[in-house]
N, C-alpha and C positions, 0 to 999 in steps of 0.2 A: 581241496574242492572235489566233490564227487564227479565221476565221468559224465553222469547225466546232466550236470549243471554247466558243463563246458559247451561253448559254441564254436562253430567252424570259423577259422581265421580267413574269411573270404570277403571280397568286395562285391558290391552290386554290379551287375552287368553294365558296361559302358563307363565304368570308373576305373581308375588305376592309381597305383603308387609310383612315385618317381624316385629312383635310386640316387644316392649322393653323386655318383659318377655322372648321371644324366643331368642332375641339377647343376653341377659345375659347368657342364656344356651349355645348358640353358641360360645360366646367369652370365656366362662369357658372351654369348650372342646378344643378350639383352643389354649388357653394359656397352657393347659396341653401338647398338641402335640408340640407346639413350644419349650417348655422347654426340651422335649426329643430330638427334632431335633437338638437343639443347644448343648445339652449334647454330641451328637454324632459328633459335629463339622460342621454341615451344616449351611450355611450362608443364611440370608434372601435375596430375589431377587424379582423383578417384571419386567414385560414386558408390552408393549403397548396393550391396548384392541383392537385397530384397526391395522390391518395388510393388506399388499397388497394381492390380491387374488392369485398372483403367489407364495407368501410365503405360503399361506394356502393350495394351491392345485397343485402347480407345474407350469411350464412354460406355459402349455396350458390352465390353469385356468379352467379345467373341473372337475366336480365331480357329483356324484349321491346324495351327502349329501345335506340336506336342511339346509341352513345357512342364516345369515342376512348380506345383503349388506349395505354399508355405503356410503352416498353421501354428499359431502361438498357443501352446497348451495352457499358459497362464494368462488369463485376460479377465481382470477383476470387474471391468465395466459391464453393465448390463446391456443387453441388446445384441445385435448381429456383430460377429467378429469381422474385422477388416479382411478383405479378399486380397491376398498377397501372393506373389510368385517370385522365383529366382530370375534374374535378368538373363535374357538369351543373347544379348549383344550389349555393346557399350554405348551405342549411338542414341537409343531411346532415352536412357537415363541422362545423357548429355542434353538432349532436347528439353527434358523436364528442368534440369539445372539452369539452362539458359533462359527458359521462360520464367523461372522463379526469381532470377537475379538479373532480369533483362536490363534494367536501368543502371545497374551497378557495374556491369562487366565492361572491360576495356574493348575498344574496337581497333583491330580485330581481336577476338579472344582465341588465342592459340594454345592448344593443350595437347599433351599426349597422355595416354592411359594404358597401363598394362595390368590386366586383372582376369580373374576366372569368370567364365560364363557357362550357362547350363542349358542344354536342349534335350528334350525327351525323345530323341531320335532312336531308331533301331541301331544298336551298336554293331561295329564291325572291327576288323583288324586296324583300320585307319580312321574310324569315326567313333568319337567318344561323346558321352553325355556331358562331360565336364572338360573344358579345355581353356587355354589361355588366349585371350585376344590382346593384340598390341596395336593400338590405334593412335593416329596422329591426325588432328583436324584443325581447321581454321574457320571460325564462325564470324559472321559480319564481314564476309570477304566476297563481295559480288564480282570482282574482276577476274579475267582470265589469268592475270599474273599470279593469283593465289593458286589456281590449279597447276600452273607451270611450276611454282615453287614446291608444291607437294610432289610433283613428278621428279623435280631435281633432287629433292630430299630422298626419294625412293632410289634414284640412281646412285646418290652418294652413299646410302646405306649398303647397297649391294657391293659397291667397290670397297667400302670399309670392311666388309665381311670377306674380302678376298675373291669376290665373284667377278669374272669377266665374260661370262656366257649369258648374261641376262639381256632380255629384250622387253621393252615396254610397249604393249599394244595399246593403241589410242583410238577412241571412237567418241561419238556424241549421240546421246539419246534423241536429239533433234533430227539427226540423219535418219534414224530408225523410224521416227515419227512421220517421215515422208513416204514410207512404204505403202500405206493404204491408198494414197492418192496415185502412186505409180502402178500398183498391182490392181487397183480398182476393187477393194473390198472395204466394208464398213470399218471405220476406225475403232469401233468398240471391240473388234476381234483382234486388234493388234497384239494384245498381251498373249493370246493363244498362239498366234503365229510366232512371236518372239520366244515363247517357251520352247517351241520346236527348234528354232534356229539356235537356241542356247545349247541344245543337246547334240548339235551336228558333229562335234568332235568326240562324242561319247557313245555313238551308235554301235549296236552289236553287229557282228559280221553279216548277219542275215538282214539287217535293216538298211534303208537308204533314206536320205533326206527327202527325196521326192515322195517316197512311200509314207513317211511320217507326216509330211505336209498334207497329203491326200486324206489323212484320217481326221483332220480338224472339222468339227461339225458346228453348225449354227444352233440357235436355241431350239429350232424345230427339227433338229437332228439331220437336216439336209447337209450335204458336203459343202464346205465353205469355198474351196478353191478348185477351179477347173484346171485342165492340163496346161493351158497357155499361161495362167497366173502362176502356177508352180514353176514353169520354165523361167519366168521373170524373176522370181525369188531366188532360184538357184543361180541364175546369171549374176544377181547382186552379190550372193555369197561367194562367188568364184572370182571376184575382182582381185587382180594381182598386179605386180610391177612395183616400181619405185613409189615413194610417197607422192611425188608430183603426178605420176601416172594414175595413182589411185584416186587422188582428188579429182582429176579430169574425168575418170570413169564414173565416179559418184555423181558429178555434176551433169554428165551426159545422161545417165540412167534416170536420175531424179530431177531432170530439167523441169522447171516450172514450179517446183515445190519451194515455197518461201522459207518454210521451217528447216528444210534440209540445207538450203543455201546458208541460212544463219548458222547451222551446225558446222558446216565446212569453214565458214569465216572464223568461228570461235577456235576451231582446231588450228587453223593457220596462224592465228594470233598466239596461241599457246606455243606453237613451233618456233615462232620468232623469239618469244621469251626464253624458251629452252636454250636457244643459241646463245643468248646473253648470259644465262646461268652456266654455260660451258658444258652442257650435256651433248655428248657426241651424237651426230645425226644418225649414225648407224645403230644407235640404241633405241630408236623410236620407229615404230611401224604403224601406219594407219591401217586399222582392221575394221572395215565398215560393217561386217556382220557380227562383230563381238557384242554380246548382250550381257549386262550385269544388273543386278538389283531391280528386277521388274517391280514397278510400282514404287520405286524408292529414289533412284537417281533421276535428275531432271536435266542434265547437261552433259559435259564431258565425262567419259568413263575411261579408266585405265587399268591395265592388268600386266603384271610382271611375270614372265615365264623364263625358264632356264632352257636354253637351246640344247644343252648336253643331257637334259633329263626331262623330256616332254611328259613322261609319266608322273612327274612330281606335281604337275599342274600349276595353278596360279600361286605365287609366293607373296607378292606385295601388290595389293590392288585397291581400287576405290573409285571415287568420282565426286561429282557435284550434286548436292541435294539441297535445294533452296527452300524446302518445306519442313525444315528441322523442327520448328516450334508450332506448326499448324494445329497439332492436336491440343495445344494448351492455350495459345493466345493468337490474336489476329496480327500481331506485329511481326514484320519480316525478320528473318535471320538467315540470310544466304550463307551457305557453308560448303566446304570441300574438304576431303580427307581421304585417308587410305588406311588399310589394315594389313599388318605383316603376319603371315602364318608361321608362327614360331615352332609349333609342333611339327608341321610339315617340313619346315626347313631343317629341323634337327635330324629327321630321317635322312634327308639329302646330305647333310654335313657328315654324318657318320658313314654313310655309304661311300662318300668320296674321300674320307679321311681328311677333311678340310682343316681341322684343328688338332694339334698335338697338345693335349691337356693332361695334367696329373689326375689321378683318381681321388686325390685327397687335397683339401685346402692347406694342410700342414706343410710347412717348409722345413721344419726340424722335428725330429722325434728324440726325446730324451729317454735313454734306456739306462738301467742301473741293475747292479747286483742285488739280490733279495736280502738285504740287511737293513736294519733300522737307520744306521748312519748314512748309507748310500741313498736310501729312499728320501730322507730329509734333505740331503744335499741336492738330490734331483729336483725336488720342489723349488728350492732356492734358485737353481740354475734355470729352470723353466721360466720362472717369474722374471729372472733377469733378461732372458731372451725376449720375453713378451714386451718388455719395456723398450726394445728396439723396433717395435711394430712388426715383429715377425710372428707368423702363425706357428705355434708350438704345440705338439701333441706330447703329453706326459703319459708314458705307458702305464696302464693300470690293469692289464689283463690278468687272467688266472694263471697263464703260463709265464713263469718268472724267469726262465732261462734267457740268456742274451741271444741265443740262436733264434728263439721264438720272437723276441723283440725286433731283431734285425729283419726277420722274415716278414713281420708286420709292415715295417717301413718299405721293404722291397715290393711287397704286394700292392701297396698303395702308391708307390712311386714317389715317396718322400725323399728329397734329394740329399739331406744331411741327417746323420744320427750322431748325437752326443752321448758318449758312454761314460758312466760313472761306476767304478769298482773300488775295491779297497785300496789299491795302489794310487788311483787318482784322488781318492779321499785323503790319503796320507800326504800326497805331494801338493795338494791344492790346485790340481789341474783337472782337465777332462780330456777324453780322447774324442777327436772329431773324425768321423768317417764319411767320406764322400761316396755316396751310393752309386754315383754315375761312373766314377773312375775306379772305385775300390780302394783308393788311397786312404790311409788313416795315420794319425799321430797325435801325441800329447800336445796340448796347447793350454795357455792360461785362459781363464774364463773371460777376462776383460778383453783380451785380443780377439777371442772368438766373437764376442758381442759386437765389437767394432767392425770386424770383417763381414759378419753376417748383415749388419745394418747397411753395408755398402753393396750388398748383393754378391759377395765373393764367397 
């Protein structure tokens, strides 16, 4: 091929390749999560990556979100081509599925889904246009026990991953809905206020919460909040103490708000269920100023953080959303769920050295002298090992020397190497080398298969 016809081997900004070593780590983490999901009775599920824009954004297909459109270049039908886009999360497609199969689905419908999603955001070192979402949700689940079970599952997942520094922050959107009545501002501005509160832990050094709240404007560009109102909001955000003390402070500050009282009662009910699920009380903290999913969550919200790595941010978070199918049907589908940040957790796991994993899935490498007889015997031996359900790499690289073959095994962390040379071929044996201890010796193939099948 002429040089002018070649293209650069690069990816579009915001996308990335994942090496085998990182995929081994990712799969290890996901396998742990899946085991917990299924232990709690959640079923595997998947939905299409491509959805109608009306599914993603509503009948008017309007959004401020940056997303990826999809065009089918082959479309034989006459007329306008369907307007399609890549899913930006897994919940919208779940809502469409529930609406489509509303009468047929079990009650509750408990599913987990691990799949790629796409967002047209400005990429950065930690933000990508394509990433993996790992969701677990319970649909047709109106009671607080369902929320508690999701939180218990989150706690179990963290412990299964070997984490003992996690803390689940718990709040209720109904508590936040009591703020307009307490602070005395029109309820239609609540989202603008919550948007600022949501940024309180991400402010720049030169910014303050009071200063950001003072910037909120009405439709007529007048300032929304006066100094006294801002003081009230900051007081609410600064609630501290034990969970009992926090509940008391919330009730004192938002006294008279029926919706806030309902939110407190729901959280107390969840706390009682969590005790029955065996979740340690020290793992749960009521955080009344926590904001998640503006315009999305309708009740309890929860967020898992790592106390030894605050910069990591939220790891496993979610909440209740009782309007899952509103875009499609009038029939109710109360739901609750959470999403695990697998990519974010991988960064944390590597930083902390959380797992000691090999760089290769192979457990045995079969190496051989570069002769026809040895090569044929190597194929037979590799196939024999594979019958024992072992992962076997048969060396087929350009460098045929045993040193290069052993170097490959050492580089990838493959624990055993089986060597076949002329003497092994003549004796009907192989040489087994333990790459961990360096010990090696001749053994019969049958013995080796038996021992390897026992993990020895």
